[in-house]
ZATI-955681 format. One record per residue (C-alpha): residue in one letter; x, y, z. Coordinates in Angstrom, 3 decimals, decimal comma. Each point is the difference from the previous one (the first is absolute). Layout:
+---+----------+----------+----------+
! r !       c1 !       c2 !       c3 !
+---+----------+----------+----------+
! A !        X !        Y !        Z !
...
+---+----------+----------+----------+
end
This chain:
+---+----------+----------+----------+
! r !       c1 !       c2 !       c3 !
+---+----------+----------+----------+
! M !  -10,324 !   14,823 !   21,763 !
! R !   -1,393 !    0,392 !    3,522 !
! E !   -1,872 !   -3,277 !   -0,371 !
! L !    3,259 !   -1,744 !   -0,882 !
! L !    1,785 !    1,336 !    3,079 !
! R !   -2,860 !   -1,218 !    2,214 !
! D !    0,714 !   -3,548 !   -1,159 !
! K !    2,452 !   -1,456 !    2,565 !
! V !    1,515 !   -2,446 !   -2,488 !
! Y !    0,602 !    2,672 !   -2,579 !
! L !    1,200 !    2,496 !    2,616 !
! R !    2,697 !   -2,435 !    1,177 !
! Y !    1,060 !   -0,687 !   -3,567 !
! W !    0,115 !    3,743 !   -0,741 !
! L !    2,047 !    0,735 !    3,113 !
! A !    2,477 !   -2,754 !   -0,914 !
! V !    0,513 !    1,537 !   -3,445 !
! V !    0,335 !    3,467 !    1,537 !
! V !    2,718 !   -1,179 !    2,368 !
! S !    1,822 !   -1,960 !   -2,729 !
! Y !   -0,032 !    2,949 !   -2,412 !
! L !    1,178 !    2,272 !    2,818 !
! G !    2,987 !   -2,324 !    0,344 !
! D !    0,619 !    0,235 !   -3,750 !
! G !    0,102 !    3,794 !    0,239 !
! I !    2,410 !   -0,038 !    2,934 !
! V !    2,427 !   -2,449 !   -1,634 !
! K !   -0,135 !    1,917 !   -3,259 !
! V !    1,205 !    3,271 !    1,469 !
! T !    2,451 !   -1,725 !    2,347 !
! V !    1,861 !   -1,903 !   -2,735 !
! V !    0,164 !    3,141 !   -2,168 !
! Y !    1,506 !    1,893 !    2,955 !
! V !    2,528 !   -2,768 !    0,578 !
! A !    0,802 !   -0,130 !   -3,706 !
! A !    0,691 !    3,757 !   -0,065 !
! T !    2,672 !   -0,359 !    2,658 !
! L !    1,489 !   -3,399 !   -0,885 !
! T !    2,001 !    0,606 !   -3,163 !
! D !    1,982 !    2,733 !   -1,738 !
! A !   -2,570 !    0,031 !   -2,811 !
! P !   -3,307 !    0,437 !    1,874 !
! A !   -2,092 !    0,926 !   -3,080 !
! L !    1,048 !   -3,164 !   -1,811 !
! F !   -0,566 !   -2,208 !    3,033 !
! I !   -3,404 !    1,530 !    0,730 !
! A !   -0,990 !   -0,749 !   -3,610 !
! A !    1,139 !   -3,592 !    0,565 !
! V !   -2,115 !   -0,157 !    3,170 !
! V !   -3,122 !    1,225 !   -1,861 !
! I !    0,567 !   -2,563 !   -2,770 !
! A !    0,532 !   -2,767 !    2,570 !
! Q !   -3,345 !    0,918 !    1,582 !
! L !   -1,868 !   -0,028 !   -3,334 !
! V !    1,552 !   -2,979 !   -1,773 !
! P !   -1,787 !   -2,705 !    2,077 !
! S !   -3,411 !    1,385 !   -0,958 !
! G !    1,046 !    0,590 !   -3,588 !
! I !    2,197 !   -2,762 !   -1,315 !
! L !   -1,080 !   -2,650 !    2,526 !
! G !   -3,559 !    1,159 !    0,646 !
! T !   -1,634 !   -2,241 !   -2,590 !
! F !    1,559 !   -3,120 !    1,532 !
! I !   -1,751 !    0,694 !    3,316 !
! G !   -3,463 !   -0,481 !   -1,513 !
! P !   -0,126 !   -3,821 !   -0,073 !
! L !    1,045 !   -0,098 !    3,674 !
! V !   -2,841 !    2,340 !    0,941 !
! D !   -2,500 !   -2,173 !   -1,867 !
! R !    1,283 !   -3,266 !    1,506 !
! M !    0,823 !    0,949 !    3,601 !
! S !   -2,039 !    1,193 !    2,967 !
! P !   -0,200 !    3,834 !    0,052 !
! R !    0,543 !   -0,140 !    3,767 !
! N !    3,273 !   -1,915 !   -0,397 !
! L !    1,242 !    2,337 !   -2,701 !
! L !   -0,897 !    3,212 !    1,832 !
! V !    1,314 !   -1,136 !    3,373 !
! G !    3,070 !   -1,580 !   -1,596 !
! A !    0,822 !    3,186 !   -1,901 !
! D !   -0,275 !    2,049 !    3,201 !
! L !    2,152 !   -2,367 !    2,076 !
! A !    2,625 !   -0,282 !   -2,750 !
! R !    0,269 !    3,774 !   -0,055 !
! V !    0,489 !    0,035 !    3,782 !
! A !    3,172 !   -2,069 !   -0,412 !
! I !    1,132 !    1,967 !   -3,065 !
! V !   -0,444 !    3,409 !    1,603 !
! L !    1,806 !   -1,066 !    3,178 !
! A !    2,839 !   -1,326 !   -2,142 !
! M !    0,324 !    3,503 !   -1,475 !
! I !    1,343 !    1,264 !    3,342 !
! P !    3,420 !   -1,744 !   -0,252 !
! A !   -0,116 !    0,349 !   -3,804 !
! S !   -0,397 !    3,811 !    0,144 !
! H !    3,804 !    0,305 !   -0,312 !
! H !    0,298 !   -2,336 !   -3,001 !
! A !   -1,407 !    1,354 !   -3,269 !
! A !   -0,186 !   -3,249 !   -1,967 !
! L !   -1,654 !   -1,961 !    2,806 !
! L !   -2,475 !    2,819 !    0,642 !
! L !   -1,034 !   -0,013 !   -3,656 !
! V !   -0,659 !   -3,746 !    0,164 !
! L !   -2,192 !    0,456 !    3,096 !
! I !   -1,863 !    2,916 !   -1,607 !
! F !   -0,736 !   -2,248 !   -3,000 !
! L !   -1,277 !   -2,770 !    2,302 !
! E !   -2,175 !    2,464 !    1,945 !
! G !   -1,449 !    1,198 !   -3,314 !
! L !   -0,736 !   -3,610 !   -0,918 !
! G !   -1,864 !   -0,464 !    3,269 !
! K !   -1,997 !    3,147 !   -0,703 !
! A !   -0,853 !   -1,251 !   -3,501 !
! V !   -1,336 !   -3,279 !    1,417 !
! F !   -1,975 !    1,842 !    2,709 !
! E !   -1,522 !    2,510 !   -2,436 !
! T !   -1,084 !   -2,624 !   -2,541 !
! A !   -1,493 !   -2,251 !    2,684 !
! R !   -1,670 !    2,979 !    1,703 !
! M !   -1,780 !    1,159 !   -3,124 !
! A !   -1,033 !   -3,514 !   -1,028 !
! A !   -1,500 !   -0,573 !    3,475 !
! I !   -2,179 !    3,135 !   -0,014 !
! P !   -3,161 !   -1,755 !   -1,335 !
! K !    0,378 !   -2,720 !    2,652 !
! V !    0,238 !    2,562 !    2,807 !
! V !   -2,591 !    2,479 !   -1,275 !
! G !   -2,693 !   -2,630 !   -0,374 !
! N !   -3,357 !    1,648 !   -0,590 !
! H !    1,336 !    3,532 !    0,361 !
! S !    0,594 !    2,331 !   -2,957 !
! L !    3,193 !   -0,900 !   -1,846 !
! P !    0,517 !    3,559 !   -1,407 !
! A !   -0,260 !    1,414 !    3,517 !
! A !    2,579 !   -2,486 !    1,262 !
! I !    2,381 !    0,839 !   -2,834 !
! G !   -0,483 !    3,723 !    0,580 !
! L !    0,636 !   -0,329 !    3,728 !
! F !    3,201 !   -1,960 !   -0,593 !
! Q !    1,268 !    2,466 !   -2,592 !
! S !   -0,735 !    3,060 !    2,118 !
! T !    1,693 !   -1,757 !    2,934 !
! V !    3,056 !   -0,866 !   -2,063 !
! Q !    0,288 !    3,543 !   -1,358 !
! T !   -0,193 !    1,355 !    3,549 !
! L !    2,642 !   -2,452 !    1,195 !
! N !    2,241 !    1,015 !   -2,895 !
! L !    0,101 !    3,399 !    1,714 !
! V !    0,020 !   -1,110 !    3,616 !
! G !    2,397 !   -2,968 !   -0,249 !
! P !    3,054 !    1,944 !   -1,271 !
! L !   -0,772 !    2,801 !    2,446 !
! I !    0,034 !   -2,421 !    2,940 !
! G !    3,132 !   -1,635 !   -1,400 !
! G !    1,748 !    3,364 !   -0,147 !
! L !   -1,050 !    0,832 !    3,570 !
! L !    1,257 !   -3,393 !    1,219 !
! I !    3,375 !    0,490 !   -1,686 !
! A !    0,319 !    3,507 !    1,472 !
! T !   -1,030 !   -0,958 !    3,534 !
! T !    1,063 !   -3,624 !    0,501 !
! G !    2,469 !   -0,748 !   -2,810 !
! V !    0,050 !   -2,500 !   -2,833 !
! R !    0,234 !   -3,070 !    2,259 !
! W !   -3,278 !    0,694 !    1,812 !
! S !   -1,693 !    1,027 !   -3,205 !
! F !    0,682 !   -3,489 !   -1,369 !
! I !   -1,141 !   -1,613 !    3,265 !
! I !   -3,290 !    1,917 !    0,080 !
! D !   -0,487 !   -0,763 !   -3,667 !
! A !    0,398 !   -3,728 !    0,697 !
! A !   -2,525 !    0,309 !    2,828 !
! T !   -2,638 !    1,343 !   -2,409 !
! F !    0,290 !   -3,190 !   -2,076 !
! V !   -0,384 !   -2,122 !    3,167 !
! V !   -3,220 !    1,832 !    0,895 !
! S !   -1,327 !   -0,451 !   -3,556 !
! A !    0,802 !   -3,728 !    0,054 !
! L !   -1,823 !   -0,449 !    3,347 !
! L !   -3,112 !    1,801 !   -1,261 !
! L !   -0,129 !   -1,958 !   -3,266 !
! G !    0,844 !   -3,344 !    1,583 !
! N !   -3,174 !    0,053 !    2,091 !
! L !   -2,384 !    0,674 !   -2,905 !
! A !   -2,094 !   -3,100 !   -0,574 !
! V !   -1,224 !    1,339 !   -3,368 !
! L !    3,569 !   -0,213 !   -1,297 !
! R !    0,845 !   -3,262 !    1,757 !
! N !   -3,030 !   -1,748 !   -1,484 !
! A !    0,237 !    1,550 !   -3,475 !
! S !   -0,060 !   -2,487 !   -2,839 !
! V !    2,931 !   -0,276 !   -2,425 !
! V !    0,457 !   -1,473 !   -3,447 !
! A !    0,692 !   -3,747 !    0,104 !
! T !    2,931 !   -0,127 !   -2,406 !
! P !    2,093 !   -3,190 !   -0,212 !
! A !    3,534 !    0,304 !    1,343 !
! G !    2,713 !    0,705 !   -2,533 !
! Q !   -2,250 !    1,966 !   -2,383 !
! Y !    1,179 !    3,487 !    0,955 !
! W !    1,197 !    0,993 !   -3,489 !
! Q !   -3,117 !   -1,365 !   -1,647 !
! S !   -2,103 !    1,942 !    2,490 !
! L !    1,964 !    3,173 !   -0,765 !
! R !   -0,339 !   -0,344 !   -3,761 !
! D !   -3,690 !   -0,866 !    0,302 !
! G !   -0,575 !    2,998 !    2,269 !
! I !    1,618 !    2,445 !   -2,412 !
! R !   -1,922 !   -1,434 !   -2,951 !
! R !   -3,355 !    0,089 !    1,771 !
! A !    0,509 !    3,444 !    1,503 !
! L !    0,931 !    1,534 !   -3,331 !
! G !   -2,944 !   -1,847 !   -1,530 !
! I !   -2,411 !    2,200 !    1,974 !
! P !   -0,855 !    3,001 !   -2,250 !
! T !   -0,389 !    2,467 !    2,868 !
! L !    3,355 !   -0,922 !    1,564 !
! R !    1,757 !    0,036 !   -3,372 !
! I !   -1,186 !    3,563 !   -0,601 !
! V !    0,898 !    1,052 !    3,570 !
! A !    3,528 !   -1,442 !   -0,501 !
! W !    0,286 !    1,931 !   -3,271 !
! M !   -1,134 !    3,228 !    1,694 !
! M !    2,309 !   -0,338 !    2,967 !
! V !    3,143 !   -0,126 !   -2,176 !
! P !   -0,060 !    3,703 !   -1,007 !
! A !   -1,570 !    0,983 !    3,339 !
! M !    2,761 !   -1,572 !    2,094 !
! I !    2,706 !    1,433 !   -2,273 !
! A !   -1,550 !    3,405 !    0,556 !
! F !   -0,122 !   -0,615 !    3,744 !
! G !    3,701 !   -0,854 !   -0,042 !
! V !    0,955 !    3,125 !   -1,994 !
! F !   -2,076 !    2,206 !    2,304 !
! T !    1,348 !   -1,606 !    3,211 !
! T !    3,570 !    0,435 !   -1,238 !
! N !   -0,291 !    3,677 !   -0,971 !
! V !   -2,640 !    1,533 !    2,261 !
! N !    2,372 !    0,575 !    2,942 !
! T !    2,579 !    1,643 !   -2,270 !
! Q !   -2,758 !    2,153 !   -1,503 !
! L !   -1,064 !    1,140 !    3,446 !
! L !    3,465 !    0,575 !    1,416 !
! V !    1,950 !    1,261 !   -3,034 !
! A !   -2,465 !    1,364 !   -2,559 !
! F !   -2,384 !    1,540 !    2,537 !
! G !    2,756 !    0,658 !    2,537 !
! L !   -2,081 !   -1,009 !    3,010 !
! G !    1,556 !    0,178 !    3,452 !
! A !   -0,030 !   -2,860 !    2,473 !
! F !   -3,382 !    0,832 !    1,559 !
! D !   -1,717 !    0,792 !   -3,302 !
! F !    1,446 !   -3,185 !   -1,562 !
! G !   -1,329 !   -2,063 !    2,911 !
! L !   -3,411 !    1,607 !   -0,379 !
! A !   -0,139 !   -0,654 !   -3,741 !
! T !    1,081 !   -3,602 !    0,504 !
! A !   -2,638 !   -0,415 !    2,713 !
! M !   -2,625 !    1,263 !   -2,473 !
! L !    1,006 !   -2,764 !   -2,405 !
! G !   -0,791 !   -2,472 !    2,738 !
! A !   -3,183 !    1,837 !    0,975 !
! G !   -1,213 !   -0,155 !   -3,594 !
! A !    0,693 !   -3,720 !   -0,084 !
! I !   -2,001 !   -0,479 !    3,201 !
! L !   -2,939 !    1,951 !   -1,445 !
! G !    0,127 !   -2,063 !   -3,195 !
! A !   -0,162 !   -3,241 !    1,974 !
! F !   -2,761 !    1,393 !    2,236 !
! F !   -2,283 !    1,095 !   -2,857 !
! G !    0,805 !   -3,060 !   -2,107 !
! P !   -2,709 !   -2,278 !    1,512 !
! V !   -2,619 !    2,723 !   -0,513 !
! L !    0,943 !    0,293 !   -3,669 !
! V !    0,041 !   -3,789 !   -0,443 !
! K !   -3,687 !   -0,078 !    0,945 !
! R !   -0,907 !    2,644 !   -2,568 !
! V !    2,430 !   -0,462 !   -2,906 !
! P !    0,794 !   -3,203 !   -1,933 !
! L !    3,445 !   -1,272 !    0,936 !
! A !    1,543 !    0,328 !   -3,459 !
! D !   -1,381 !    3,548 !   -0,352 !
! L !    1,477 !    0,828 !    3,394 !
! L !    3,387 !   -1,393 !   -1,033 !
! A !    0,018 !    2,089 !   -3,186 !
! A !   -1,055 !    3,122 !    1,942 !
! A !    2,621 !   -0,549 !    2,699 !
! V !    2,824 !   -0,418 !   -2,527 !
! A !   -1,233 !    3,092 !   -1,834 !
! L !   -0,115 !    1,964 !    3,266 !
! F !    3,608 !   -0,893 !    0,776 !
! A !    1,074 !    0,817 !   -3,554 !
! V !   -1,710 !    3,419 !    0,145 !
! S !    1,613 !    0,717 !    3,372 !
! L !    3,416 !   -0,510 !   -1,582 !
! V !   -0,840 !    2,266 !   -2,924 !
! L !   -1,199 !    2,709 !    2,398 !
! L !    3,597 !    0,359 !    1,169 !
! W !    0,667 !    1,990 !   -3,174 !
! P !   -1,891 !    3,211 !    0,920 !
! I !    1,090 !   -0,304 !    3,658 !
! D !    3,679 !   -0,355 !   -0,928 !
! H !   -0,113 !    2,457 !   -2,912 !
! F !   -1,963 !    2,859 !    1,549 !
! R !    0,857 !   -0,644 !    3,685 !
! F !   -3,347 !    1,299 !    1,231 !
! G !   -1,698 !   -0,764 !    3,283 !
! G !    3,108 !   -0,894 !    1,944 !
! L !    0,022 !   -2,798 !    2,542 !
! A !   -3,782 !   -0,396 !    0,101 !
! V !   -0,188 !   -0,889 !   -3,721 !
! I !    2,998 !   -2,340 !    0,287 !
! C !   -1,653 !   -1,814 !    2,907 !
! A !   -3,279 !   -0,253 !   -1,886 !
! W !    1,867 !   -1,470 !   -2,993 !
! C !    1,679 !   -2,566 !    2,261 !
! A !   -3,336 !   -0,974 !    1,542 !
! L !   -1,586 !   -0,434 !   -3,434 !
! A !    2,853 !   -2,198 !   -1,226 !
! G !   -0,122 !   -2,087 !    3,170 !
! M !   -3,743 !   -0,457 !   -0,372 !
! G !    0,386 !   -1,131 !   -3,616 !
! M !    2,659 !   -2,573 !    0,912 !
! S !   -2,095 !   -1,376 !    2,846 !
! L !   -3,267 !   -0,126 !   -1,985 !
! V !    1,599 !   -2,157 !   -2,685 !
! Q !    0,545 !   -2,743 !    2,570 !
! V !   -3,692 !   -0,148 !    1,017 !
! P !   -1,559 !   -1,402 !   -3,226 !
! V !    3,031 !   -2,220 !   -0,621 !
! A !   -0,349 !   -1,726 !    3,393 !
! N !   -3,778 !   -0,333 !   -0,385 !
! I !    0,257 !   -1,477 !   -3,510 !
! L !    2,615 !   -2,488 !    1,220 !
! L !   -2,054 !   -1,233 !    2,910 !
! R !   -3,229 !    0,038 !   -1,992 !
! D !    1,138 !   -1,946 !   -3,035 !
! L !    2,665 !   -2,381 !    1,316 !
! P !   -1,393 !   -3,399 !    1,098 !
! D !    0,939 !   -1,140 !    3,505 !
! D !    2,466 !   -2,607 !   -1,280 !
! L !    1,802 !    2,578 !   -2,180 !
! R !   -0,006 !    3,022 !    2,297 !
! G !    3,523 !   -0,343 !    1,353 !
! R !    1,611 !   -0,521 !   -3,390 !
! G !   -1,995 !    2,775 !   -1,652 !
! I !    0,798 !    2,529 !    2,725 !
! A !    3,692 !   -0,961 !    0,048 !
! L !    0,197 !    0,312 !   -3,795 !
! L !   -1,504 !    3,496 !   -0,101 !
! N !    2,038 !    1,167 !    3,024 !
! A !    3,199 !   -1,180 !   -1,701 !
! L !   -0,955 !    1,793 !   -3,206 !
! M !   -0,739 !    3,222 !    1,874 !
! V !    3,237 !   -0,044 !    1,998 !
! N !    2,165 !   -0,846 !   -3,025 !
! F !   -1,422 !    2,822 !   -2,093 !
! T !    0,271 !    2,387 !    2,931 !
! I !    3,723 !   -0,795 !    0,126 !
! I !    0,215 !    0,643 !   -3,744 !
! G !   -1,758 !    3,323 !    0,594 !
! V !    2,499 !    0,909 !    2,737 !
! L !    2,888 !   -0,672 !   -2,393 !
! L !   -1,662 !    1,911 !   -2,834 !
! G !   -0,805 !    2,863 !    2,342 !
! G !    3,657 !    0,707 !    0,715 !
! A !    0,927 !   -0,182 !   -3,689 !
! A !   -2,938 !    2,173 !   -1,038 !
! A !    0,822 !    2,628 !    2,615 !
! N !    3,595 !    0,257 !   -1,305 !
! W !   -1,178 !    0,167 !   -3,632 !
! L !   -3,159 !    2,112 !    0,161 !
! G !    0,267 !    1,689 !    3,373 !
! I !   -1,793 !   -0,819 !    3,274 !
! A !   -3,340 !    1,701 !   -0,637 !
! A !   -0,113 !   -0,959 !   -3,682 !
! S !    0,549 !   -3,694 !    0,815 !
! I !   -3,071 !    0,044 !    2,261 !
! I !   -2,149 !    1,995 !   -2,427 !
! V !    0,875 !   -2,136 !   -3,035 !
! T !   -0,762 !   -3,138 !    2,021 !
! G !   -3,470 !    1,387 !    0,736 !
! V !   -0,635 !    0,821 !   -3,684 !
! I !    1,038 !   -3,507 !   -1,060 !
! L !   -2,141 !   -1,637 !    2,726 !
! I !   -3,135 !    1,771 !   -1,269 !
! V !    0,126 !   -2,149 !   -3,138 !
! P !   -0,545 !   -3,438 !    1,682 !
! A !   -2,545 !    1,609 !    2,356 !
! I !   -2,078 !    1,103 !   -3,004 !
! A !    0,474 !   -3,393 !   -1,659 !
! L !   -1,257 !   -1,732 !    3,132 !
! T !   -3,257 !    2,000 !   -0,079 !
! R !   -0,841 !   -1,658 !   -3,319 !
! T !    0,014 !   -3,439 !    1,624 !
! T !   -1,559 !    0,744 !    3,394 !
! R !   -3,560 !   -0,945 !   -0,918 !
! R !    1,117 !   -3,341 !   -1,416 !
! I !    2,089 !   -0,697 !    3,115 !
! D !   -2,794 !    0,595 !    2,506 !
! R !   -2,610 !   -1,780 !   -2,096 !
! Q !    2,181 !   -3,119 !   -0,099 !
! P !    1,501 !   -0,704 !    3,455 !
! A !    1,832 !   -3,154 !   -1,155 !
! R !    1,149 !   -2,982 !    1,949 !
! A !    3,151 !   -1,948 !   -0,723 !
! A !   -0,267 !   -2,948 !   -2,254 !
! S !    0,668 !   -3,259 !    1,696 !
+---+----------+----------+----------+
end
């Protein structure tokens, strides 16, 4: 990772992504704060805000892929940043109008979906001769860190300067990101697929067919369905488990939540080391199994209530590490096995699948908690997830022996 950060081209690209993701974190907490004070039904409106943020990557995510394959990554990344500048600034007058704010949140989520797909597809172009697993690990550890820091900064901005300046500073982060990315020659000169005009739908259909024709990606897509449902269930119920079932106070809850993030950072940090020593499919199976086991371990912690806060924090860290580690082999398999001309469509397709099934998991999590109880919903999810993790181990050798390429 140190070698990557010594590369001036990569360092500028990394800083641009850091600043852009920082802006995402600030806008996320700011719009939730506004939503909580804007209507007489804050819980319902906050749920609508979360859905509006996720829908662009889920329902519309697949349709972004052909654009990423056909357009300059520089134009897409800079365009997504500049579009979000205008959208976020428009949220200032819209902060008193619920319907308009929801529309802008949806558009900001669409800009983020374009940015994220183009960012990931451009990694091999920017990394060059450097290690791809190290680049993926650095990005993931950075993103996990920003997931903690961004909302914290957003909360401080709201408390000290108010919502208006929070939006203004957020817009400024996207300007800085656009300036850094706009000057990168490696993105400006990157080649794109020469697809005749008017063949968007054909390109989309061809991309889906070819991506699902790659055995490794087909198995990854199959594995991520139960994994992302489990992620959604866990994300929905973990805070209630900590606050209600464990009865943690404000400080202890903050510490436990921070340990979730710390575990995710550790998972992303150690991921590149494991990639060098463990076949990718084996690592994916092990990471899913680790997350599943972490959920099952809630049973003795919740049932016997031993160890107090230290055990709860350790459990949170283990679950966070499992969630983060799953992303490492998935990203490496995608970038390893997708041809250059298919990378945007393949990444967009898998991202859309992951987001959609996470949303399903969120919905199932609430229903399962009401039916089974909070702790039981998490534990049963872990037990069920062990089954596909074991099934995946039976196919790992075949996957890594046959790193397939898409059929033309």
